[in-house]
Structure formats: C-alpha cells, structure tokens
Steps between C-alpha positions, in 0.01 A plus 500: 500500500779727590679428179186572296464840665857583432453417123186720489690791669788473237254496220324799630835685532631405161174551308489882503869521403443261217191689385701825508785367287251356242315830487787736469781294326454526125713199428854455378630799319606460133863477411672824547598688185799734484393869494669711246689813648655802344875481430590757763868457430460630146318822623696828488381827661486783259798735556497874442743623238830616652665817363869600552548874442830640359717582799822559297424861402367648819544884537669603818251750636609522868271644760338396830173321542313536828299200620210573741562310814271664759141485371433147610633369168399128462805373317868403545785636298585165349151497337600798277855374454459505126411867500779606744750300305393682190568833679848385594582389149439854387736650764208589738474426870210412717427676848226405743306796646406454872311815597346822375795715606756279311256507205526888475873489498549187277262620239738793420763275347277217363389389164201318596274389786347145511222387718394129511167399646463761781255437779547838683361810329734779384443831695418823322858618571661198344264512201603856441871428534464229235286720279769772510759219421318411172461864416880529516540200273510205728323180428259287727420135465213346707412135499198337663388134523160342558661218701660726759297655793538612850284344778349731771256425766167664576524674849134411588459148365851385473435364152793519256470736202719474201606814338658492145781741383281698267384751762854576619622532143220728395578739773799588302387428144189732529736791460592358146149402391559130519287243690564146596176318542438256780447198283698235306505432129422161366459312164335163471543491118872554455755531788847386600400179682250641739186725459667776713829495297386759253666552162533842333574537128369856439716783617487879520775657282791590734860420562393284790316270257768499228588154386207329668291239332332337800528555874361287782387642840421282802223603737472855353268773599353727227644844451327807341571860429281751331777729374787249478587199281399144545813300451384139508151493343431134454231307314125537548494161693707664779235567767485666837387330810295809593238446233626207282531735213762639268574871554672652188618804704691283748787254467790339680713822504471872448731801434421845625437786258838652575676171437677502830281250697446142397263272692467121471227283665736211569856455617516119483632533135826643653588190695649169389400303296213723366748781400619276214152404364356659186675845446509582875883509492493770228239694696717501802794634299271775376395567860867545608555740206199694601592539854873598444405749225356732775721805507394789728530852378780661709367775730544609859223264588752224477759658729754391594495255210539762226833408346538268200878449511749359760699833537362840609700801407496757786565862418537772767401840354788759489370737752475233767810461722575147611522569880537225758117504540447455133770228466331306784169525320656385186654204676146403628370546149770274353409233754133531418574451118717195595208348689310524177775323306600829345855648470541871553743673255579860594542728200674840450238626244135426449456178299313508168372142512462207731352485845579819679456663840549875515529689835494882513342802673237732382769740396601229242164558323654657179744203470210258528246715316423226243389260765280750678329597177418145400356445845296822483680645805619854552727608788426856627653709777234398753301220327509199299235499229397151385239389258421191711462663849474871436708762677705386794717688750864461407648515848490164679405298193706290254397363160580185317478491118481187291561462126490169316726437208572236244861435637423563866291702751597821673414601851569869611513607867474883579453678826585847644769454746770244580294361795196466280695319223631260762146446632374436151779243442381337829151464347662346191678253735186402675378315192158668498342824395191452717560824692519702175239632254560287208399489125643294221809722442503752802520454873493790751636403848513689823863513615506766766330799654384778267516866571133608402524860626491640152196309424286614793211736463560872485351563839728253672811633320418852610447382858837325496668809357355723756609261786853482360513882482398533861172679433161390625326265256153610619349746265380836650121562496384711214277801587144460411308768297334612824832567647 
C-alpha cells in the first residue's frame, strides 16, 4: 500500500513537468546553417584628402602674436601648435597675455591678437583697446568651438548650467559687426566622416581663402556679419542646429569690413590630425600670413615702441650745455633705450634719416622749426600754440614731437629750462606718457611749476603791482553826484 502511494505521488509530481515540456518544447531544432556576415576586414574608412602646402618659400614677416590667456580660454597651446609653428616659420614669436594691464602694454608692439574659445566676457575697456589696435593696423583672430563650454551652477537650485563661448566672444566682436551664433553646423548629406564635420567648398574672395579647394571644420558654430565678408560659405546642405535650415548670410568664418578681424566658428581644425585634412593646412598658412601682416602705424600712441631700427641717433641741440645734470639724465636715457634692445648713438649734428632722438630747449625753436611746423606747434614768448590742444602756458610745460619716416622715426624733446628738460627726459624714461596730453604726433607734459602772473586778470595784476609798490590796494570811494 505504501509503495502504491509512493508511485502515485511521483506520477503527480512528474505529470505537470511533462505536460509543460510537451506544451512549450517545439521539438528538435533543424540543423544549424551558417549565417553569412560582411567581410569586415575588407572595409576601409573613407579618409579626407590630405594637403601639403609649400613650406619652402615662406616670407619672413617677423612680428609678435599675442595669445589670449585670461578670458577663461578653453584650450591648450598644443591644440593650436600648427598655427604657432606657422608663426615661428615666418620669424614671428608668440606671447601669452595674462591680464588687462599687460594687454595694453603688449599691444603696442604686437602684430596680432588671438583669442581661442573664451568663456569670460571682454570688458568695454579691453574691447576699446583692441578696437584701437585694429585701427592702427593690428590684426585680430577669434576662434570659437561648439564642443567647448564652461560649466556654472545656479545659486538657487544648484543645477549645472553650460555656457558656450559665443557670448564671451561676441562681447568683443560686436565692436566689429561680427556675430558667432550659439549653435553648431551639420550636414547629413555630405560631410567628413560625421554629420558635424562640415565641409566648405565655396569661399569669399580674400587672401585668407587663396589656394583653397575644400576645408573641413569640426564642431563649428555659424558666423555672420552684415557689413563684412563670409569667408567659408558652404553648400545649401550645411544646416544650423538653431532652426535646421541653411542661412546664406552665415558660414563657418567671417572677415570684418576693414579686413583686420577674422573669426572662425571652430578651432579643432588647427589641431592634429585635422590640420592636415582637406586644405586645412593651406588655410593655417594663410592665417599665419594674415596675423603677421599686421603693421601698426607709428605714432605716440605706441610709445615707447616707436622706433623701427636697432640704433637710435641722439642729438643734443647746440644751445644745450651738457652739464653734470644733463649727462646724468642722458645716462638714464641710454639705459632706458638699452632695456628696449636699442643702442644709443650720440651725434654731433642732427641726423637726416634713421631713428632719431633730438633734445633741446624752446630757444632752439628756429633750429627745429621744420619739426614744429609739421606738428602744427608754435613756440611764443609766453605760450605754446598747438593745433591739438590749443594755447598752453610755456613755463612749466614741455613738448614731445613725433615724426614718422620711411627710414626711421624722429622724437623731439623741448622744454624751457635745464631742469624742465631733465624732467621731460625723466618722463621719457618712465616708459609711459599717461601723465601727458597726447595726440598722434604731439604730447604736452607738465615738467615743473609755471609762473602764471602774466596770465592773471587785469584786476589781480593791478593789485599785485600796488602791493609791491607799497601802496594800499583798496580803491578809494568815489564821490556820488549828491556829494
């Protein structure tokens, strides 16, 4: 009996399992057939065309290129090595700017200013400095990139907020009528291996686009300008992420109306290996030529970087005696020139060409009359008449005249007395004319205390004269008609 119960229990246990197997198991599978797969080993990734520009006949331009290093720039120098190497191949050098004070000084001797993906806005003061820089002939290059952004946090919620570089860049570019849009360009029809690797084969006519057949940008923002030139125009299938449409008035790069500011929506094309794809290498060489072609017009605004040669000829006017005080001042001047990598060569007569520094007194006006006339300055017995600043008291003031020439530039220092001349030379040694009234070719500097008695009102003069003569300066009362 017990055995029968055991058999029944086993059947009841195995019956559901057997039923489940019969219900769900479809039977034995057919013989496995081999599935055909692609021949992955034979596949090759499409490669962008590589260009090699002619590097054998590079013109030695020289110059200094300033690289922005204090606006939260989102890059490293090795990422733009192809561009800095192109500067070096042309005899140029690269310096990094670390603050606004340095920017003002370094711009005076620079050929170009380069800002790459800034995240901190430019102040109005900095923008005005750079605008004046371009007005004197300097060049500006600005590069953005849609893949770079700065991460900030909301003070209330603590949520992270990503800021692209377009806002910071536009705080400078608005002064030049150029705008970088907060988008990215893409092309799903024709691209360089990825829809965000956009190709450009239509170009604005300019030296920057000379020799280009096709250029590839990677993660580029669109750039537009109402008065400037779109450099990289692209095909109609190049679309903006803002509206998924093609804007014929925007492109991958633009040039300002004056031709001194070039803006690119991408800087990845400057880094390896992208710098060698398509005609990017040729474009980089053109960018180097553009930057180092910046030559600022010489003026007192560039002081103390106003000389173009290695030697400055120093001439002391005939009426000025080389006293021990003057000799000391000349020694300090020689040291100042040496700090600027300039050699002072003292001359017995006024040089006719080359970089020249002439020092004299107002009594030397006839000898230096040609310089005074060109600067629209006239020295009178009591006043200095200038076109730039009007009439100025002669006593206690000195003037600096600047004249640019093809073979060199001339600086003329004039003051009234020996002490004033020494004080004026001291201002020159300071390396700045910030304490002077300055125009492009004339500076008026306070060098002492002026005797203004002859310029006082008639009443005050009469009072002083009466006092000096010992009489009472108080006028007597005049009798009235009534007596």
